[in-house]
C-alpha positions in Angstrom: -68.3 57.6 -24.6 -65.8 58.0 -21.8 -66.4 61.6 -21.6 -70.1 60.6 -21.3 -69.1 58.0 -18.6 -67.2 60.8 -16.6 -70.4 63.0 -16.6 -72.9 60.1 -15.9 -71.0 58.9 -12.9 -70.6 62.2 -11.4 -74.4 62.4 -11.1 -75.0 58.8 -10.6 -71.9 57.5 -8.5 -73.3 54.4 -7.0 -73.8 53.1 -10.6 -69.9 53.1 -11.0 -70.0 49.9 -9.1 -71.5 48.4 -12.4 -68.9 49.8 -14.7 -66.2 48.1 -12.5 -68.0 44.7 -12.3 -68.1 44.4 -15.9 -64.4 45.2 -17.0 -63.0 41.9 -15.8 -65.6 39.6 -17.2 -65.8 41.3 -20.5 -61.9 41.5 -20.7 -61.8 37.7 -20.0 -64.5 37.0 -22.6 -62.7 38.7 -25.4 -59.3 37.3 -24.5 -60.4 33.7 -24.5 -63.0 34.1 -27.6 -59.9 35.5 -29.6 -57.1 33.4 -27.8 -55.1 36.6 -27.4 -54.2 36.5 -31.0 -54.5 40.3 -31.0 -52.6 40.9 -27.8 -56.2 41.4 -25.9 -54.5 40.8 -22.5 -52.2 43.8 -23.1 -55.0 46.1 -23.9 -57.5 45.0 -21.2 -54.9 45.3 -18.7 -53.9 48.8 -20.1 -57.5 49.6 -19.7 -58.0 48.4 -16.1 -54.9 50.2 -15.2 -56.2 53.6 -16.7 -59.4 53.3 -14.9 -58.4 52.4 -11.5 -58.3 55.7 -9.8 -61.5 56.9 -11.4 -63.1 53.5 -10.0 -61.8 54.4 -6.5 -62.8 57.8 -6.9 -66.3 57.2 -7.8 -66.4 54.3 -5.1 -67.0 52.0 -7.6 -63.8 49.7 -7.1 -64.6 46.3 -5.8 -62.0 46.2 -3.1 -58.9 48.4 -3.0 -57.0 45.9 -5.3 -59.5 45.3 -7.9 -57.2 46.5 -10.7 -54.2 44.6 -9.5 -56.3 41.4 -9.7 -57.6 42.4 -13.0 -54.1 43.0 -14.4 -52.9 39.6 -12.9 -56.0 37.8 -14.3 -55.5 39.3 -17.9 -51.6 38.6 -17.7 -52.4 34.9 -16.7 -54.7 34.4 -19.7 -52.1 35.9 -21.9 -49.5 33.4 -20.4 -52.0 30.5 -21.1 -52.5 31.3 -24.7 -49.1 32.7 -25.7 -46.6 31.2 -23.2 -43.6 33.1 -22.0 -40.0 34.0 -23.3 -36.8 32.2 -21.6 -35.9 36.0 -20.8 -38.7 35.7 -18.1 -36.6 33.6 -15.8 -35.3 36.5 -13.9 -38.8 37.5 -13.0 -39.7 33.9 -12.1 -37.1 34.1 -9.4 -38.1 37.6 -8.4 -41.7 36.1 -7.7 -40.2 33.1 -5.8 -37.9 35.6 -3.6 -41.0 37.2 -2.5 -42.4 34.1 -0.8 -40.0 33.8 2.2 -40.7 37.2 3.5 -44.5 36.6 3.1 -44.1 33.3 5.3 -41.8 35.3 7.8 -44.4 38.0 8.0 -47.3 35.5 8.8 -45.1 34.2 11.7 -43.7 37.8 12.9 -47.2 39.7 12.5 -49.2 40.4 16.1 -52.2 38.5 16.4 -54.3 41.7 16.6 -53.3 42.4 12.9 -55.3 41.4 10.0 -52.7 39.1 8.2 -54.5 38.9 5.2 -55.1 42.5 4.4 -51.3 43.4 5.7 -49.8 40.7 3.1 -52.3 41.8 0.2 -51.5 45.5 0.8 -47.7 44.9 0.5 -47.5 42.0 -1.7 -50.0 42.3 -4.4 -48.2 45.2 -6.2 -44.9 43.2 -6.5 -46.9 40.0 -7.5 -48.7 42.0 -10.1 -45.4 43.2 -11.4 -43.8 39.7 -11.5 -46.9 38.2 -13.4 -47.0 41.2 -15.9 -43.2 40.9 -16.3 -43.3 37.3 -16.9 -45.9 37.6 -19.7 -44.8 40.6 -21.6 -41.0 40.3 -21.2 -39.6 40.0 -24.8 -43.3 39.8 -26.2 -43.3 41.3 -29.7 -45.8 44.1 -30.6 -46.0 46.6 -33.5 -46.3 50.3 -33.5 -50.2 50.0 -34.3 -50.3 48.0 -31.1 -48.7 50.9 -29.2 -51.3 53.3 -31.0 -54.2 50.9 -29.5 -52.6 50.6 -26.0 -52.1 54.3 -25.3 -55.7 55.0 -26.4 -57.0 52.3 -24.0 -55.1 53.7 -21.1 -56.5 57.2 -22.2 -60.1 56.4 -22.5 -60.9 55.9 -18.6 -58.4 58.8 -17.8 -60.5 61.2 -20.1 -63.4 59.9 -17.9 -61.7 60.6 -14.7 -60.6 64.1 -15.7 -64.2 64.9 -16.8 -65.5 63.8 -13.5 -62.6 65.9 -11.6 -63.8 69.2 -13.4 -67.3 68.5 -12.5 -66.4 67.8 -8.8 -64.4 71.1 -8.5 -65.0 73.5 -11.2 -63.7 76.4 -9.0 -60.3 76.0 -7.7 -59.9 79.4 -5.8 -62.8 78.4 -3.5 -61.0 75.3 -2.2 -57.3 76.2 -2.0 -56.3 77.5 1.4 -52.9 76.3 1.8 -50.0 74.3 0.1 -50.6 70.8 1.2 -51.9 68.0 -1.2 -55.6 68.8 -1.9 -58.1 66.1 -2.4 -60.9 68.8 -3.3 -59.0 69.5 -6.3 -58.1 65.9 -7.0 -62.0 64.7 -7.2 -62.3 64.0 -3.5 -59.5 61.3 -3.7 -56.0 60.9 -2.5 -53.9 63.7 -4.4 -50.9 61.6 -4.6 -52.7 58.7 -6.7 -54.7 61.1 -8.7 -51.3 63.0 -9.4 -49.5 59.7 -10.5 -52.0 58.9 -13.3 -52.5 62.5 -14.5 -48.7 62.5 -14.9 -49.0 59.1 -16.7 -52.0 61.0 -18.8 -49.6 63.8 -19.7 -47.2 61.4 -21.2 -49.8 59.2 -23.1 -51.3 62.6 -24.5 -47.8 63.5 -25.7 -47.1 60.2 -27.3 -50.4 60.5 -29.3 -49.5 64.1 -30.1 -46.2 63.1 -31.4 -46.8 59.9 -33.2 -50.5 59.5 -33.8 -51.8 63.1 -34.7 -52.0 62.9 -38.4 -54.6 65.8 -38.9 -54.7 69.4 -37.8 -57.7 68.6 -35.7 -55.9 65.8 -33.7 -52.8 68.0 -33.2 -55.0 70.6 -31.7 -57.1 68.1 -29.8 -54.1 66.4 -28.0 -52.4 69.7 -27.3 -55.5 70.7 -25.5 -55.7 67.5 -23.7 -52.1 67.8 -22.6 -52.9 71.4 -21.3 -56.0 69.9 -19.3 -54.1 66.8 -17.9 -51.0 69.2 -16.9 -53.3 71.7 -15.1 -55.2 69.1 -13.2 -52.1 67.4 -12.2 -50.5 70.4 -10.9 -53.3 71.7 -8.9 -53.4 68.4 -7.0 -50.5 70.0 -5.2 -49.0 66.5 -5.2 -45.8 66.9 -7.2 -44.6 63.6 -7.7 -46.8 62.7 -10.7 -45.9 65.9 -12.5 -42.5 65.6 -12.0 -42.6 61.9 -13.3 -44.7 63.0 -16.4 -42.2 65.5 -17.4 -39.2 63.0 -17.0 -40.9 60.6 -19.1 -41.6 63.1 -22.0 -38.2 64.2 -21.8 -36.8 60.8 -22.0 -39.0 60.0 -25.0 -37.9 63.2 -26.8 -34.2 62.5 -26.3 -34.4 58.9 -27.7 -36.9 59.9 -30.4 -34.3 62.7 -31.4 -31.4 60.5 -31.3 -32.8 58.1 -33.7 -34.6 60.5 -36.0 -33.6 61.7 -39.5 -32.3 65.2 -39.9 -35.8 66.6 -41.2 -37.3 65.0 -38.2 -35.0 66.4 -35.9 -36.2 69.9 -36.7 -39.9 68.8 -36.3 -39.1 67.3 -32.7 -37.1 70.3 -31.7 -40.1 72.6 -32.8 -42.7 70.4 -30.9 -40.5 70.7 -27.6 -40.2 74.2 -27.9 -43.7 74.6 -28.2 -44.6 72.1 -25.5 -42.0 74.0 -23.2 -44.0 77.4 -23.9 -47.0 75.6 -23.2 -45.7 74.2 -20.0 -44.9 77.8 -18.7 -48.2 78.8 -19.6 -49.9 75.9 -17.7 -47.9 76.7 -14.6 -48.3 80.5 -14.8 -52.2 79.9 -15.2 -52.2 77.5 -12.1 -50.4 80.2 -10.1 -53.0 82.8 -11.1 -55.9 80.1 -10.1 -54.4 79.1 -6.8 -53.4 82.7 -5.5 -49.7 81.9 -6.0 -50.1 78.8 -3.4 -48.9 76.4 -6.1 -45.7 78.3 -6.6 -44.8 78.0 -2.8 -45.8 74.4 -2.8 -43.1 73.8 -5.7 -40.7 75.8 -3.8 -41.3 73.8 -0.5 -42.9 76.6 1.3 -46.1 77.0 3.4 -49.0 79.3 2.6 -46.9 82.2 4.2 -44.1 81.5 2.1 -41.9 80.1 5.1 -39.7 77.1 4.1 -41.2 73.7 5.3 -39.1 71.7 7.7 -39.7 68.7 5.3 -39.3 69.1 1.4 -40.9 65.4 1.1 -43.9 65.6 3.4 -42.2 63.4 5.9 -41.5 60.5 3.5 -38.0 60.6 4.2 -38.5 59.7 7.9 -40.2 56.6 6.8 -37.8 55.6 4.3 -34.9 56.1 6.8 -36.7 53.9 9.4 -36.9 51.2 6.9 -33.4 51.5 6.0 -32.6 51.0 9.8 -35.0 48.0 9.7 -32.8 46.4 7.0 -29.7 47.1 8.8 -31.0 45.2 12.0 -32.3 42.5 9.9 -30.1 42.3 6.8 -30.6 38.6 6.1 -34.4 37.9 6.6 -35.7 41.3 7.1 -38.7 41.9 9.2 -41.3 40.1 7.3 -44.0 41.3 4.7 -46.5 43.6 6.4 -44.4 44.0 9.5 -42.8 47.5 8.6 -45.9 49.7 9.9 -46.1 47.8 13.1 -42.2 47.8 13.6 -42.0 51.5 12.8 -44.7 52.4 15.4 -42.7 50.2 18.0 -39.3 51.5 17.3 -40.1 55.4 16.4 -43.7 55.7 17.6 -44.5 57.0 14.2 -47.7 55.5 12.5 -47.7 55.4 8.7 -47.4 53.0 5.8 -44.5 53.0 3.5 -44.5 55.2 0.7 -41.1 53.9 -0.8 -41.1 50.5 -2.6 -37.4 50.2 -2.6 -36.7 50.8 1.2 -40.0 48.6 2.0 -38.7 45.8 0.1 -35.1 45.9 1.8 -36.9 46.2 5.2 -39.2 43.6 4.5 -37.3 40.8 2.6 -33.7 41.5 3.8 -31.1 39.9 1.5 -33.9 38.6 -0.9 -34.9 42.0 -1.3 -31.6 43.2 -2.4 -31.6 40.5 -5.1 -35.0 41.4 -6.3 -34.3 45.0 -6.5 -31.3 44.3 -8.6 -33.4 42.3 -10.9 -36.0 45.2 -11.3 -33.2 47.9 -11.7 -30.9 46.1 -14.2 -33.0 43.7 -16.4 -34.7 46.4 -18.3 -31.4 48.2 -18.8 -29.9 45.1 -20.3 -33.3 44.6 -22.3 -32.4 48.0 -24.0 -29.2 46.7 -25.7 -31.0 44.3 -28.0 -34.2 46.3 -28.4 -32.8 49.8 -29.0 -35.5 50.9 -31.4 -38.0 50.6 -28.4 -38.2 54.6 -27.8 -40.8 54.0 -24.7 -38.5 51.7 -22.7 -36.9 54.1 -20.4 -40.0 56.3 -20.2 -41.9 53.4 -18.8 -38.9 52.5 -16.7 -38.7 56.1 -15.2 -42.3 56.0 -14.3 -41.8 53.0 -12.5 -38.9 53.9 -10.6 -40.0 57.6 -9.7 -43.5 56.3 -8.7 -42.4 53.8 -6.2 -40.1 56.2 -4.7 -43.0 58.6 -3.6 -46.3 56.3 -3.8 -44.9 52.8 -3.4 -47.2 50.4 -5.1 -50.6 51.4 -4.0 -52.0 51.2 -7.5 -51.4 48.8 -10.4 -49.9 51.3 -12.8 -46.3 51.1 -11.7 -46.3 47.2 -11.8 -48.0 47.1 -15.2 -45.8 50.0 -16.8 -42.8 48.7 -15.4 -43.6 45.5 -17.5 -44.4 47.4 -20.5 -40.5 48.4 -20.6 -39.6 44.9 -21.5 -41.6 44.6 -24.6 -40.0 44.2 -27.9 -41.3 46.4 -30.7 -41.2 45.3 -34.4 -41.6 48.1 -36.7 -43.8 46.3 -39.6 -45.1 49.8 -40.2 -43.4 53.1 -40.1 -44.3 55.4 -37.2 -45.1 58.9 -37.9 -41.6 60.3 -36.6 -39.2 58.5 -38.8 -36.2 56.4 -37.1 -32.9 55.9 -38.9 -32.2 52.2 -39.2 -30.1 50.7 -36.4 -27.5 48.2 -37.3 
């Protein structure tokens, strides 16, 4: 069905608005109808996170922050029906500590700035993270829930990949340099497309490793992994690909660590095959881009000369935000002020790409406290939830994504909250783990 959706909205793009418009009402209907007894809030949030970039790509998104609002609504319904754990208290403080910076931002922003837009752009991602974390921390789910959740994320990502292939069937015709390429990214921002394709790589690998019980599914998921990896690479935006690989390596490490001897050989064999496939994908990408993608990953321009900036100028933005924090360590400069302040201070126009330095710059000392909460609570969570193999993979996605793409989309906020789940193995997963005492 989602393959068909990808094809349909390529030819009838204006109708994607209808697709977007039904997701939140439909999700709310099923959550309320079932009183969230089967984790409907989790699954619908996963779905809208998977669909967000596709909706933006097809102009169906109802406002840039539609998916974040959707996640927040679903999570609030989850809280209403199922309550929260006492372990949510740090994230309640995290939410409260966002408010002073917002109030200061309202006071500090210039009159010619759209204050509502500036606050929403910079604050809705952290609010989405806070609400998701408050609901999902210590929320008990089963391995079949992981199966369903990964499918619900993957469905709209499948539609997006189909759309991208239709939008740009010939790579060689549009690759002329080594900069991020919107033509190979479905006509949308390569950074965000690469981010969700990297997430898709991980989701497909999870399904290959744990939920492929037939030869057909093994082949099908291996093919999907090739497709997601290839399209991720040729966006020429490296962050999402690196993040997807890091997530996969984390999952392999923890799965191998807890597996039986027999399963260790299986994991080792799968890892070797995936490594060979990864090399094959990259070599194929080099051939399709005339060698440009190799230059991109080596930090070179189209002529093979080393670029002045390895991070597309993001390091300058981050350095300016660190300086803002040093100049205003107590109050920060206020939410939404960093773009305006940077232009006044350095004459550089550009919104933040790094959530860590943005939080320091805009929230000051409370930003430091919030960062400590975000960085350390999942790590403490691991010590009483060691069987949760996905914890550090989700944590890595959040951390790496906010360092190159900030929180432009809902994915890093929601995926971070997934690291706080508590998995109960009422049914044995495909890859067996030794019992942890």
